[in-house]
C-alpha positions as CSV (number, residue, x, y, z in Angstrom):
1,M,27.8,-30.7,174.2
2,N,28.8,-28.3,176.6
3,N,27.0,-29.5,179.2
4,L,28.8,-32.8,178.4
5,K,32.4,-31.3,178.2
6,K,31.9,-29.4,181.5
7,A,31.0,-32.5,183.3
8,N,34.0,-34.2,182.0
9,F,36.1,-31.6,183.0
10,N,34.6,-32.0,186.5
11,K,35.1,-35.6,187.0
12,L,38.9,-34.7,185.5
13,S,39.2,-31.8,188.3
14,S,37.8,-34.3,190.8
15,F,40.1,-36.7,190.0
16,L,42.7,-35.1,190.2
17,L,42.2,-33.3,193.5
18,K,42.3,-36.4,194.8
19,K,45.2,-37.5,198.2
20,E,45.6,-40.9,196.1
21,C,46.3,-39.8,192.4
22,I,48.9,-37.5,194.2
23,F,50.4,-40.3,196.0
24,A,50.5,-42.2,192.7
25,I,52.2,-39.7,190.5
26,Y,54.7,-39.0,193.2
27,L,55.7,-42.3,193.9
28,I,55.6,-42.8,190.0
29,L,58.0,-40.2,190.1
30,A,60.1,-41.6,192.3
31,I,60.4,-44.9,190.7
32,V,61.2,-43.3,187.6
33,A,64.0,-41.1,188.2
34,G,65.7,-42.9,190.8
35,Y,65.6,-45.9,188.0
36,K,66.8,-44.3,185.1
37,Q,69.6,-42.6,187.2
38,Y,70.7,-46.4,188.5
39,H,70.5,-47.4,185.4
40,H,72.4,-44.7,184.1
41,H,75.2,-44.6,186.9
42,T,74.3,-41.3,187.8
43,Y,73.9,-41.7,191.4
44,N,76.9,-40.2,193.0
45,N,74.6,-38.5,195.7
46,Y,72.8,-41.3,197.1
47,L,76.8,-43.1,197.1
48,I,77.7,-39.8,199.4
49,F,74.6,-40.7,201.3
50,K,75.0,-44.1,201.8
51,Y,78.4,-43.9,203.2
52,V,77.5,-41.6,205.8
53,Y,76.6,-44.9,207.5
54,W,79.3,-47.3,206.4
55,H,81.9,-44.2,207.6
56,T,80.1,-43.7,210.7
57,V,80.2,-47.5,211.5
58,D,83.7,-48.2,210.7
59,L,85.0,-44.1,212.5
60,Q,86.1,-43.0,209.4
61,N,86.0,-38.9,208.7
62,L,82.2,-38.5,207.4
63,Y,83.6,-35.8,205.4
64,N,87.1,-36.5,204.0
65,N,86.6,-37.2,199.8
66,Y,86.5,-41.0,199.4
67,P,87.1,-42.8,196.0
68,E,83.9,-44.2,196.1
69,Y,82.6,-41.1,195.1
70,L,82.9,-37.7,193.6
71,D,82.4,-34.6,195.9
72,S,82.1,-34.6,200.1
73,N,79.6,-35.3,202.7
74,H,78.1,-32.4,204.3
75,Y,75.0,-33.4,206.4
76,G,75.5,-34.2,210.1
77,P,76.5,-37.0,211.7
78,I,72.7,-37.9,212.7
79,F,72.0,-38.6,209.0
80,S,73.8,-42.1,209.4
81,I,70.9,-43.2,211.5
82,F,68.2,-41.9,208.8
83,I,70.1,-43.7,205.7
84,A,71.5,-46.6,207.3
85,P,67.8,-48.8,206.1
86,F,68.7,-47.9,202.7
87,A,72.6,-48.1,203.0
88,L,72.3,-51.8,204.0
89,L,70.6,-52.4,200.5
90,P,71.7,-53.2,196.9
91,D,72.9,-49.8,195.4
92,G,69.4,-49.7,193.0
93,L,67.0,-51.0,195.3
94,G,68.3,-48.4,198.3
95,A,68.5,-45.6,195.9
96,I,65.0,-46.2,194.7
97,L,63.3,-46.6,198.2
98,W,65.5,-43.6,199.1
99,N,63.4,-41.6,196.3
100,I,60.1,-42.7,197.6
101,S,61.2,-42.0,201.6
102,N,61.7,-38.2,200.7
103,V,58.4,-38.1,198.6
104,C,56.4,-39.9,201.5
105,I,57.7,-36.5,203.9
106,L,57.2,-33.9,201.7
107,L,53.5,-35.3,201.1
108,W,53.4,-36.1,204.8
109,G,54.3,-32.4,205.0
110,I,52.2,-30.7,202.5
111,Y,49.1,-32.7,203.6
112,S,49.6,-31.5,207.2
113,L,49.0,-28.2,206.6
114,P,46.2,-26.9,208.1
115,I,44.0,-26.2,205.5
116,S,41.7,-27.6,203.2
117,I,42.3,-31.0,201.2
118,N,41.6,-29.6,197.7
119,K,44.5,-26.4,198.5
120,R,46.8,-29.4,200.2
121,T,46.5,-30.9,196.9
122,I,47.4,-28.0,194.6
123,I,50.0,-27.3,196.7
124,A,51.4,-30.8,195.8
125,W,50.7,-30.3,191.8
126,I,52.7,-27.4,192.0
127,C,55.8,-28.5,193.5
128,A,55.6,-31.8,191.7
129,H,58.3,-30.9,188.7
130,E,60.6,-29.3,191.1
131,T,60.4,-32.4,193.4
132,L,61.0,-34.5,190.1
133,T,64.3,-32.3,189.6
134,A,65.3,-33.0,193.0
135,L,64.5,-36.7,192.5
136,F,67.2,-36.9,189.7
137,S,69.6,-35.9,191.8
138,F,68.6,-37.9,195.2
139,Q,68.0,-34.9,197.2
140,F,66.8,-34.7,200.7
141,N,66.4,-31.6,200.0
142,I,63.2,-33.5,199.0
143,A,62.6,-34.3,202.8
144,L,63.6,-31.6,204.2
145,T,60.8,-29.2,203.0
146,G,58.3,-31.9,204.4
147,I,60.6,-31.5,207.8
148,I,59.9,-27.7,207.9
149,L,56.3,-27.9,207.1
150,L,55.8,-30.4,209.5
151,S,57.7,-28.5,212.2
152,F,55.1,-25.8,211.4
153,S,51.7,-27.6,210.9
154,Y,52.5,-29.2,214.8
155,L,53.2,-26.4,216.3
156,I,49.8,-23.9,214.9
157,K,48.3,-27.6,215.8
158,K,49.5,-27.2,219.5
159,K,52.1,-30.6,219.7
160,E,54.8,-28.3,220.4
161,I,56.9,-31.8,221.3
162,Q,56.5,-33.3,217.8
163,S,57.4,-29.6,216.0
164,A,60.5,-29.6,218.3
165,F,61.8,-32.9,216.8
166,F,61.3,-32.4,213.3
167,I,62.9,-28.8,214.2
168,A,65.7,-30.7,216.0
169,F,66.3,-33.4,213.3
170,G,66.4,-31.2,210.3
171,T,69.0,-28.6,211.8
172,L,71.4,-31.5,212.6
173,V,70.9,-33.2,209.4
174,K,71.7,-30.2,207.6
175,L,71.5,-26.7,209.4
176,Y,68.3,-25.3,206.7
177,G,66.0,-27.1,209.6
178,I,66.3,-24.6,212.0
179,V,64.8,-22.2,210.4
180,G,61.9,-23.9,211.8
181,L,62.6,-21.8,214.5
182,A,60.8,-18.8,213.1
183,F,57.0,-20.1,214.1
184,F,58.7,-20.1,217.4
185,F,55.8,-17.3,218.0
186,F,53.0,-19.3,217.1
187,A,53.5,-21.6,220.3
188,K,50.8,-22.0,222.4
189,N,52.6,-23.1,225.3
190,K,56.2,-21.7,224.5
191,L,57.8,-23.5,227.6
192,K,57.0,-26.9,226.7
193,F,58.1,-26.2,223.1
194,I,61.7,-24.8,224.6
195,I,62.1,-27.9,226.7
196,G,61.2,-30.2,223.7
197,C,64.0,-28.9,222.1
198,F,66.2,-29.3,224.3
199,I,65.2,-32.8,224.8
200,A,65.0,-33.6,221.1
201,F,68.9,-31.8,220.4
202,T,70.2,-33.7,222.8
203,A,68.6,-37.0,222.0
204,L,69.7,-36.7,218.4
205,F,73.1,-35.4,219.2
206,L,73.5,-38.4,221.4
207,L,71.7,-40.9,219.1
208,P,74.5,-42.2,216.1
209,M,76.8,-42.6,219.4
210,A,75.0,-46.0,219.2
211,L,76.5,-46.6,215.7
212,S,79.8,-45.4,217.2
213,S,81.5,-43.5,219.7
214,P,80.6,-40.7,221.5
215,A,84.7,-39.5,220.7
216,F,83.8,-39.9,217.2
217,I,80.6,-38.2,216.6
218,V,81.4,-35.1,219.1
219,Q,84.8,-34.9,217.0
220,C,82.6,-35.2,213.7
221,Y,80.5,-32.6,214.9
222,A,83.9,-30.6,214.5
223,D,85.0,-31.5,211.3
224,W,80.9,-30.9,210.2
225,Y,81.6,-27.0,211.1
226,H,85.0,-26.7,208.9
227,S,83.2,-29.1,206.1
228,L,80.2,-26.0,205.9
229,A,82.7,-23.8,207.1
230,H,85.1,-24.8,203.5
231,K,82.0,-24.9,201.4
232,N,80.9,-21.0,202.0
233,D,83.9,-20.5,201.2
234,I,84.0,-21.2,197.2
235,N,80.2,-21.6,197.1
236,A,80.8,-18.2,195.3
237,S,81.7,-18.5,191.6
238,L,80.8,-16.4,188.6
239,T,80.2,-20.7,187.0
240,S,79.5,-23.0,189.5
241,F,75.9,-25.3,189.8
242,Q,75.8,-23.1,192.8
243,D,75.1,-19.7,194.6
244,I,71.5,-19.9,192.5
245,S,70.7,-17.5,195.2
246,L,70.0,-13.1,195.1
247,M,73.8,-12.7,196.1
248,G,74.3,-15.0,193.2
249,I,72.3,-12.8,190.8
250,V,74.3,-9.3,191.9
251,R,77.6,-11.3,191.6
252,R,77.3,-12.7,188.2
253,V,75.4,-9.8,186.8
254,S,78.0,-8.0,188.0
255,G,81.1,-10.6,187.1
256,N,82.4,-9.8,190.3
257,V,82.8,-12.6,192.6
258,N,84.0,-11.0,195.7
259,I,80.7,-9.0,196.8
260,P,80.1,-10.4,200.0
261,N,76.9,-12.4,201.4
262,T,76.8,-10.1,204.4
263,P,75.3,-7.3,203.5
264,F,72.7,-9.0,202.0
265,L,72.1,-11.5,204.9
266,L,71.6,-8.5,207.1
267,G,69.3,-6.9,204.8
268,G,67.3,-10.1,204.0
269,V,67.1,-10.8,208.2
270,L,65.9,-7.3,208.3
271,L,63.1,-7.8,206.1
272,F,62.0,-11.2,207.4
273,G,62.0,-9.9,210.6
274,L,59.4,-6.7,210.1
275,P,56.1,-8.3,209.8
276,Y,57.1,-9.6,213.4
277,L,56.0,-6.3,214.9
278,R,52.2,-6.8,213.6
279,I,51.8,-9.6,217.0
280,N,48.0,-8.6,216.3
281,Q,48.2,-10.6,213.0
282,Y,49.7,-13.4,214.8
283,K,46.5,-15.5,215.4
284,N,45.6,-15.7,211.3
285,L,46.0,-18.2,210.1
286,G,46.6,-16.8,206.3
287,F,49.6,-14.9,208.3
288,R,51.1,-17.1,209.5
289,L,50.9,-19.2,206.6
290,M,52.6,-16.4,204.6
291,L,55.2,-16.5,207.0
292,L,55.3,-20.0,206.9
293,A,56.0,-19.7,202.8
294,S,58.5,-16.4,203.5
295,T,60.7,-19.0,206.2
296,L,60.9,-21.7,202.9
297,I,61.8,-19.2,199.7
298,F,64.3,-17.1,202.4
299,T,66.4,-20.5,203.2
300,V,67.1,-20.2,199.9
301,I,67.6,-17.6,198.2
302,F,69.8,-16.0,201.0
303,S,72.0,-19.1,200.5
304,S,75.5,-19.4,198.3
305,G,74.7,-23.1,198.7
306,S,72.0,-22.9,196.8
307,E,71.4,-25.2,193.6
308,S,69.1,-25.9,191.4
309,P,67.4,-29.1,193.4
310,T,67.5,-27.0,196.5
311,Y,64.4,-25.3,194.8
312,I,62.1,-27.6,196.3
313,I,62.5,-25.9,199.4
314,A,61.7,-22.2,197.7
315,F,59.1,-23.4,195.4
316,A,56.8,-24.9,198.2
317,G,57.1,-21.5,199.5
318,V,56.1,-20.1,196.5
319,A,52.9,-23.1,195.9
320,I,51.7,-21.4,199.3
321,W,51.8,-18.2,198.9
322,F,49.9,-18.5,195.7
323,V,46.9,-20.7,197.5
324,V,46.7,-18.3,200.4
325,Q,45.5,-15.1,198.3
326,Q,42.5,-14.3,198.1
327,K,39.9,-15.2,195.7
328,P,39.0,-14.2,193.1
329,K,43.3,-14.0,192.4
330,K,44.1,-11.0,191.0
331,V,45.8,-10.8,186.9
332,W,49.5,-9.5,188.7
333,V,49.7,-12.5,191.3
334,I,48.7,-15.1,188.7
335,A,51.2,-13.5,186.1
336,L,53.6,-13.7,189.2
337,F,53.1,-17.4,190.1
338,V,53.2,-18.5,186.1
339,F,56.6,-16.4,185.7
340,A,57.9,-18.0,188.3
341,F,56.9,-21.9,187.5
342,I,58.4,-20.6,184.4
343,L,61.3,-19.9,184.7
344,T,62.4,-21.1,188.1
345,S,60.6,-24.3,187.8
346,L,61.2,-25.1,184.1
347,S,64.5,-23.4,183.4
348,P,66.2,-26.4,183.8
349,T,64.1,-28.8,181.2
350,D,64.4,-29.2,177.8
351,I,61.5,-26.6,176.6
352,F,64.5,-24.6,176.5
353,P,67.1,-24.3,174.8
354,K,70.0,-25.4,175.8
355,S,71.9,-21.7,174.9
356,V,69.1,-20.3,177.1
357,K,69.1,-22.7,179.7
358,E,72.8,-22.3,180.2
359,F,72.3,-18.1,180.4
360,I,70.0,-18.6,182.9
361,R,72.0,-21.0,185.2
362,L,75.2,-18.8,184.8
363,Y,73.2,-15.5,186.1
364,S,71.2,-17.6,188.6
365,L,68.1,-16.4,187.3
366,K,66.1,-19.1,188.7
367,A,66.4,-17.5,191.7
368,L,64.9,-14.2,190.1
369,P,60.7,-15.3,190.7
370,C,61.5,-16.7,194.0
371,V,63.2,-12.9,194.8
372,I,60.3,-11.1,193.9
373,I,57.8,-12.8,195.1
374,W,59.3,-13.2,198.7
375,L,59.3,-9.7,198.4
376,T,56.0,-9.5,197.8
377,I,55.2,-11.8,200.4
378,I,57.2,-9.4,203.3
379,Y,55.1,-6.5,201.3
380,Q,51.4,-8.3,202.2
381,M,52.5,-9.2,205.9
382,M,53.1,-5.7,206.3
383,K,50.2,-4.0,204.6
384,E,47.2,-6.9,204.8
385,D,44.5,-7.2,207.6
386,F,44.5,-11.3,207.6
387,K,41.3,-11.6,209.3
388,S,39.8,-11.2,205.5
389,Y,41.8,-13.8,204.4
390,L,39.4,-17.3,204.7
391,I,41.1,-19.8,204.6
392,A,39.2,-23.4,205.8
393,E,41.2,-25.0,209.0
394,N,41.0,-28.7,208.8
395,E,42.6,-29.9,211.8
């Protein structure tokens, strides 16, 4: 009987670790989330995205408030090109295909990582629930996570031009993409990478002009700057759905909304930069992957604009950190991961009573496990010799 159970368990494990299984699950999640939100007329984010294309074509300010949707757009002009194929479709079909495209880019990024196929699949499973949370909001952050992963993977694989393209694209859509430059020191041909970045940024800066005009796009970038500056000014709040960050925790626990971001950002950048001093570790894949995990988490926990669906970016970092850990995994590593999965990933769900969910939101506690794991990553990167990390690298 025990042998039969073991055989069945092995079959199930083998099935769940298949790449095809992951793609099927993510496809189902994208379709179900898209259909549900469209059916219940709760697809405001998609409408914001859709009208970036139409407002670009009509030469209308991309960052004004419009009656077709609530809130306003905060993405760069190049987004008009990316959203165009979906904007031309009926809303229901466009919204579902938009979700599908986002998960495809995320999975492309995950499966591009230079680690074993099983580890990639485990990362995908770990990220699945956080992806679903973002899918319900039609979040571009899903694709952005994949874009950051691709910028890392291509650089590691000595494909500097492709890496530069994804960094430029991610940055010009949503500034978070600029964090791909954190991997610069891993570039084999740094000059080629720099030239690639210059070409990619220039080309993507100019491309939206094909839908409108040069003068309009230049003005859009100025408008975008003012839009982001205004958004940053209003993000800090004791009650909003934004500011799920380290600063948000401190502001909300202390009850002082006036605590500034700057000291946290300076401290965060200093800590983030410390591992770069260990130049002799650059060649080790484990060190590189830990920097990738650090970058993904840092991007979210030090942003006052972070909200619950943004955490697909950070949780990809948590997943990478977890799979990189040496076997057998230590009890504290497993405990910290479980803590993160419960509090960060599951806290918006109905497994928590409504009052508990509200408490977690009001004190930005979704960020707490990610902050602890990020500090752990920095400590490990400063202390450990990553030669001993046996990670299968698949090109």
